[in-house]
KEKOL-778942 format. One record per residue: residue number from 1; residue in three letters; x, y, z of N, C-alpha, C in turn. Coordinates in nm, 3 decimals. Example, Ala and Ser with C-alpha at 12.3 -4.5 7.8 and 13.67 -1.06 7.14 Angstrom:
BEGIN
    n  res       nX       nY       nZ      caX      caY      caZ       cX       cY       cZ
    1  ALA    1.319   -0.569    0.780    1.230   -0.450    0.780    1.320   -0.330    0.780
    2  SER    1.285   -0.225    0.708    1.367   -0.106    0.714    1.290    0.003    0.787
// end
This chain:
BEGIN
    n  res       nX       nY       nZ      caX      caY      caZ       cX       cY       cZ
    1  MET   -6.295    1.680   -2.077   -6.159    1.808   -2.076   -6.168    1.829   -1.880
    2  PHE   -6.034    1.810   -1.926   -5.939    1.929   -1.766   -5.884    2.013   -1.839
    3  GLU   -5.857    2.099   -1.705   -5.766    2.195   -1.720   -5.667    2.179   -1.596
    4  LEU   -5.600    2.249   -1.585   -5.493    2.278   -1.479   -5.473    2.409   -1.420
    5  PHE   -5.485    2.508   -1.274   -5.435    2.616   -1.251   -5.372    2.609   -1.160
    6  GLU   -5.297    2.713   -1.156   -5.198    2.728   -1.055   -5.303    2.810   -0.933
    7  HIS   -5.276    2.766   -0.806   -5.307    2.833   -0.679   -5.219    2.837   -0.560
    8  THR   -5.199    2.970   -0.546   -5.085    2.953   -0.492   -4.996    2.865   -0.457
    9  ALA   -4.901    2.795   -0.400   -4.829    2.700   -0.397   -4.868    2.612   -0.450
   10  ASP   -5.025    2.544   -0.468   -5.045    2.423   -0.521   -5.062    2.447   -0.677
   11  LEU   -5.194    2.320   -0.701   -5.179    2.305   -0.818   -5.338    2.251   -0.840
   12  GLY   -5.447    2.330   -0.909   -5.569    2.279   -0.931   -5.615    2.193   -1.050
   13  LEU   -5.723    2.144   -1.024   -5.769    2.071   -1.169   -5.916    2.113   -1.140
   14  ARG   -5.927    2.128   -1.285   -6.085    2.171   -1.339   -6.145    2.086   -1.461
   15  VAL   -6.246    2.008   -1.394   -6.320    1.913   -1.488   -6.454    1.969   -1.536
   16  HIS   -6.499    1.921   -1.706   -6.622    1.946   -1.730   -6.635    1.800   -1.815
   17  ALA   -6.771    1.721   -1.815   -6.789    1.597   -1.851   -6.954    1.577   -1.866
   18  ASN   -6.981    1.507   -1.979   -7.097    1.515   -2.024   -7.158    1.410   -1.888
   19  SER   -7.104    1.285   -1.843   -7.113    1.221   -1.760   -7.058    1.244   -1.617
   20  LEU   -7.082    1.135   -1.481   -7.020    1.175   -1.372   -6.909    1.034   -1.414
   21  GLN   -6.948    0.945   -1.482   -6.853    0.871   -1.518   -6.691    0.918   -1.603
   22  GLU   -6.744    1.001   -1.698   -6.640    1.094   -1.763   -6.591    1.171   -1.711
   23  LEU   -6.646    1.232   -1.617   -6.588    1.326   -1.510   -6.471    1.288   -1.442
   24  PHE   -6.493    1.151   -1.359   -6.392    1.121   -1.276   -6.290    1.067   -1.353
   25  ILE   -6.307    0.992   -1.468   -6.189    0.947   -1.590   -6.131    1.035   -1.655
   26  ASP   -6.185    1.135   -1.673   -6.084    1.290   -1.699   -6.023    1.344   -1.583
   27  ALA   -6.075    1.364   -1.438   -6.005    1.375   -1.382   -5.921    1.321   -1.347
   28  ALA   -5.908    1.162   -1.339   -5.788    1.083   -1.352   -5.670    1.098   -1.452
   29  ARG   -5.700    1.123   -1.553   -5.609    1.204   -1.665   -5.530    1.316   -1.620
   30  GLY   -5.617    1.390   -1.550   -5.531    1.546   -1.535   -5.475    1.509   -1.405
   31  LEU   -5.495    1.379   -1.313   -5.379    1.368   -1.217   -5.279    1.316   -1.298
   32  LEU   -5.286    1.225   -1.417   -5.184    1.165   -1.421   -5.081    1.278   -1.534
   33  VAL   -5.127    1.364   -1.536   -5.020    1.488   -1.629   -4.988    1.560   -1.516
   34  MET   -5.037    1.575   -1.393   -4.998    1.665   -1.284   -4.867    1.556   -1.260
   35  HIS   -4.832    1.466   -1.247   -4.726    1.341   -1.252   -4.618    1.379   -1.347
   36  VAL   -4.685    1.293   -1.422   -4.593    1.320   -1.552   -4.595    1.425   -1.695
   37  ALA   -4.502    1.468   -1.780   -4.498    1.563   -1.884   -4.544    1.448   -1.988
   38  ASN   -4.531    1.359   -2.042   -4.569    1.292   -2.098   -4.610    1.168   -2.058
   39  PRO   -4.762    1.211   -2.062   -4.874    1.097   -2.046   -4.899    0.991   -2.152
   40  ASN   -4.884    1.025   -2.281   -4.958    0.921   -2.353   -4.788    0.826   -2.356
   41  ASP   -4.696    0.802   -2.317   -4.602    0.738   -2.299   -4.598    0.589   -2.186
   42  VAL   -4.723    0.657   -2.113   -4.802    0.543   -2.023   -4.869    0.438   -2.079
   43  ARG   -4.799    0.294   -2.083   -4.868    0.203   -2.102   -4.925    0.111   -2.029
   44  PRO   -5.077    0.090   -2.093   -5.180    0.018   -2.020   -5.148   -0.144   -2.019
   45  LEU   -5.020   -0.196   -1.954   -4.971   -0.279   -1.941   -4.984   -0.384   -1.779
   46  GLU   -5.007   -0.330   -1.664   -5.060   -0.425   -1.585   -5.228   -0.322   -1.514
   47  SER   -5.276   -0.359   -1.477   -5.406   -0.358   -1.387   -5.434   -0.375   -1.283
   48  LYS   -5.553   -0.260   -1.204   -5.558   -0.279   -1.054   -5.713   -0.227   -1.053
   49  THR   -5.770   -0.309   -0.958   -5.950   -0.244   -0.960   -5.947   -0.183   -0.813
   50  ILE   -5.988   -0.114   -0.818   -6.036    0.020   -0.742   -6.225   -0.018   -0.734
   51  SER   -6.246   -0.033   -0.586   -6.413   -0.007   -0.550   -6.375    0.087   -0.436
   52  LEU   -6.473    0.160   -0.475   -6.475    0.273   -0.316   -6.609    0.310   -0.339
   53  THR   -6.674    0.317   -0.175   -6.818    0.368   -0.155   -6.791    0.513   -0.064
   54  ALA   -6.876    0.610   -0.127   -6.835    0.734   -0.025   -7.003    0.814   -0.002
   55  ASP   -6.997    0.929    0.050   -7.152    0.990    0.084   -7.128    1.110   -0.001
   56  GLY   -7.179    1.074   -0.135   -7.184    1.164   -0.242   -7.106    1.175   -0.332
   57  PRO   -7.139    1.261   -0.470   -7.025    1.288   -0.577   -6.890    1.298   -0.499
   58  ALA   -6.931    1.408   -0.450   -6.787    1.528   -0.399   -6.668    1.435   -0.320
   59  TYR   -6.721    1.378   -0.205   -6.630    1.238   -0.168   -6.594    1.134   -0.217
   60  LEU   -6.680    1.096   -0.300   -6.624    0.980   -0.402   -6.514    1.008   -0.498
   61  PHE   -6.537    1.149   -0.555   -6.397    1.251   -0.594   -6.302    1.238   -0.553
   62  PHE   -6.293    1.312   -0.453   -6.192    1.341   -0.341   -6.133    1.159   -0.333
   63  ASP   -6.196    1.061   -0.313   -6.161    0.911   -0.279   -6.077    0.832   -0.358
   64  TRP   -6.124    0.845   -0.511   -6.099    0.822   -0.613   -5.983    0.867   -0.673
   65  LEU   -5.934    0.983   -0.635   -5.817    1.077   -0.698   -5.710    1.023   -0.586
   66  SER   -5.749    1.028   -0.431   -5.661    0.992   -0.309   -5.621    0.844   -0.331
   67  GLU   -5.693    0.747   -0.370   -5.643    0.613   -0.392   -5.544    0.620   -0.560
   68  LEU   -5.586    0.714   -0.662   -5.452    0.688   -0.770   -5.350    0.780   -0.708
   69  LEU   -5.387    0.839   -0.601   -5.231    0.922   -0.555   -5.161    0.750   -0.484
   70  TYR   -5.267    0.712   -0.408   -5.148    0.629   -0.274   -5.107    0.516   -0.417
   71  ALA   -5.198    0.467   -0.488   -5.119    0.388   -0.619   -4.989    0.433   -0.648
   72  PHE   -4.943    0.554   -0.655   -4.847    0.610   -0.742   -4.755    0.649   -0.604
   73  GLU   -4.757    0.681   -0.477   -4.714    0.702   -0.452   -4.639    0.533   -0.335
   74  THR   -4.703    0.402   -0.308   -4.635    0.301   -0.251   -4.611    0.217   -0.380
   75  ASP   -4.667    0.225   -0.508   -4.636    0.118   -0.590   -4.555    0.213   -0.754
   76  LYS   -4.575    0.327   -0.715   -4.467    0.429   -0.810   -4.607    0.366   -0.926
   77  LEU   -4.751    0.346   -0.930   -4.821    0.289   -1.057   -4.877    0.435   -1.096
   78  LEU   -4.846    0.441   -1.228   -4.907    0.535   -1.320   -5.059    0.472   -1.388
   79  PHE   -5.174    0.517   -1.387   -5.279    0.500   -1.490   -5.311    0.606   -1.581
   80  SER   -5.309    0.513   -1.732   -5.359    0.569   -1.834   -5.505    0.545   -1.940
   81  ASP   -5.513    0.450   -1.822   -5.632    0.401   -1.918   -5.726    0.371   -1.778
   82  PHE   -5.908    0.410   -1.842   -6.012    0.304   -1.701   -6.122    0.258   -1.781
   83  ASP   -6.178    0.159   -1.716   -6.284    0.118   -1.739   -6.375    0.139   -1.627
   84  LEU   -6.443    0.231   -1.591   -6.512    0.286   -1.421   -6.651    0.303   -1.473
   85  LYS   -6.743    0.239   -1.376   -6.863    0.249   -1.354   -6.861    0.286   -1.234
   86  ILE   -6.994    0.395   -1.213   -7.064    0.466   -1.132   -7.159    0.437   -1.061
   87  ASP   -7.251    0.390   -0.946   -7.327    0.311   -0.931   -7.379    0.373   -0.784
   88  GLY   -7.479    0.487   -0.789   -7.506    0.555   -0.635   -7.394    0.608   -0.629
   89  ASN   -7.365    0.565   -0.449   -7.239    0.598   -0.417   -7.092    0.536   -0.423
   90  LYS   -7.146    0.411   -0.537   -7.017    0.311   -0.501   -6.953    0.325   -0.721
   91  LEU   -6.782    0.350   -0.650   -6.758    0.370   -0.787   -6.660    0.219   -0.826
   92  THR   -6.668    0.144   -0.894   -6.558    0.077   -0.933   -6.513    0.069   -1.042
   93  ALA   -6.367    0.074   -1.056   -6.285    0.103   -1.165   -6.143   -0.006   -1.187
   94  VAL   -6.125   -0.043   -1.294   -5.975   -0.102   -1.356   -5.932    0.012   -1.424
   95  CYS   -5.859   -0.006   -1.352   -5.715    0.088   -1.388   -5.586    0.021   -1.460
   96  ARG   -5.545    0.090   -1.567   -5.473    0.006   -1.636   -5.349    0.124   -1.669
   97  GLY   -5.199    0.095   -1.632   -5.091    0.166   -1.642   -4.985    0.037   -1.606
   98  GLU   -4.882    0.161   -1.580   -4.727    0.045   -1.547   -4.642    0.167   -1.440
   99  PRO   -4.583    0.047   -1.394   -4.466    0.154   -1.288   -4.441    0.289   -1.344
  100  MET   -4.392    0.344   -1.260   -4.311    0.490   -1.331   -4.161    0.418   -1.351
  101  ASP   -4.130    0.494   -1.498   -3.932    0.463   -1.571   -3.874    0.574   -1.558
  102  GLU   -3.799    0.631   -1.451   -3.749    0.740   -1.496   -3.703    0.744   -1.641
  103  THR   -3.641    0.640   -1.698   -3.603    0.659   -1.876   -3.690    0.685   -1.951
  104  ARG   -3.849    0.620   -1.928   -3.932    0.694   -2.023   -4.025    0.797   -1.985
  105  HIS   -4.061    0.825   -1.841   -4.120    0.900   -1.798   -4.083    1.014   -1.706
  106  ARG   -4.123    1.139   -1.757   -4.045    1.264   -1.730   -4.114    1.317   -1.639
  107  MET   -4.091    1.359   -1.465   -4.163    1.381   -1.401   -4.224    1.514   -1.387
  108  GLU   -4.357    1.546   -1.354   -4.367    1.676   -1.355   -4.347    1.764   -1.238
  109  HIS   -4.419    1.724   -1.140   -4.514    1.768   -1.004   -4.494    1.646   -0.938
  110  GLU   -4.430    1.662   -0.850   -4.443    1.574   -0.726   -4.585    1.634   -0.628
  111  VAL   -4.684    1.549   -0.665   -4.783    1.550   -0.578   -4.815    1.490   -0.474
  112  LYS   -4.851    1.563   -0.336   -4.816    1.540   -0.222   -4.966    1.448   -0.151
  113  ALA   -5.067    1.558   -0.188   -5.179    1.515   -0.163   -5.309    1.559   -0.201
  114  ILE   -5.433    1.501   -0.210   -5.537    1.572   -0.297   -5.614    1.675   -0.171
  115  THR   -5.629    1.760   -0.168   -5.703    1.852   -0.077   -5.863    1.870   -0.078
  116  TYR   -5.918    1.876    0.039   -6.077    1.932    0.035   -6.080    2.063    0.014
  117  HIS   -5.963    2.143    0.015   -6.000    2.280   -0.053   -6.031    2.291   -0.155
  118  SER   -6.145    2.394   -0.169   -6.252    2.405   -0.313   -6.301    2.278   -0.386
  119  LEU   -6.290    2.191   -0.339   -6.357    2.032   -0.352   -6.499    2.078   -0.389
  120  ARG   -6.549    2.061   -0.517   -6.672    2.126   -0.575   -6.689    2.011   -0.661
  121  VAL   -6.798    1.884   -0.625   -6.822    1.790   -0.768   -6.990    1.859   -0.835
  122  GLU   -7.036    1.912   -0.932   -7.196    1.936   -0.914   -7.243    1.886   -1.048
  123  GLN   -7.406    1.869   -1.087   -7.417    1.856   -1.221   -7.465    2.004   -1.258
  124  THR   -7.456    2.013   -1.368   -7.489    2.126   -1.451   -7.571    2.111   -1.526
  125  ALA   -7.649    2.227   -1.581   -7.726    2.194   -1.728   -7.711    2.151   -1.853
  126  SER   -7.568    2.139   -1.859   -7.476    2.099   -1.963   -7.385    1.974   -1.955
  127  GLY   -7.396    1.916   -1.789   -7.344    1.798   -1.779   -7.308    1.785   -1.605
  128  TRP   -7.165    1.776   -1.570   -7.063    1.776   -1.483   -6.944    1.858   -1.454
  129  GLU   -6.922    1.892   -1.337   -6.820    1.988   -1.290   -6.742    1.945   -1.175
  130  ALA   -6.624    1.983   -1.194   -6.566    1.930   -1.045   -6.423    2.002   -1.052
  131  GLU   -6.403    2.051   -0.922   -6.306    2.150   -0.938   -6.174    2.065   -0.793
  132  VAL   -6.098    2.064   -0.786   -6.031    2.003   -0.682   -5.838    2.110   -0.675
  133  ILE   -5.767    2.113   -0.555   -5.676    2.163   -0.532   -5.603    2.021   -0.460
  134  VAL   -5.465    2.017   -0.529   -5.386    1.937   -0.482   -5.280    2.021   -0.445
  135  ASP   -5.212    1.932   -0.330   -5.100    1.995   -0.269   -4.950    1.952   -0.317
  136  ILE   -4.889    2.039   -0.361   -4.738    1.985   -0.448   -4.632    2.014   -0.393
// end
């Protein structure tokens, strides 16, 4: 489960999930919602594999969202479906989606960058929580 929240001139993403894998997948879906107003219209037509290694879950979370943003910025790829595995400090994900199509996808926000401001990923008694601010 994710929610967006306003943060001065930026936008925040807060995520709650039972597992770390679910947390990362829900965060990716939250980023998609930031990009387009109709995320359910993004079809899983193309796939891209992302592999990352980072020092701890917060840095892995930051790098994950940054890679998804980079795919959008360079190839206009929107991802709607994810097979993701986290093993220690390593993430491997097959992301499926399609290029942005202005005739079908309604742009919501122009996400400029994922930031370290208020970046938080932690395990709680009820699962995992994360929070990040994005520059729009």
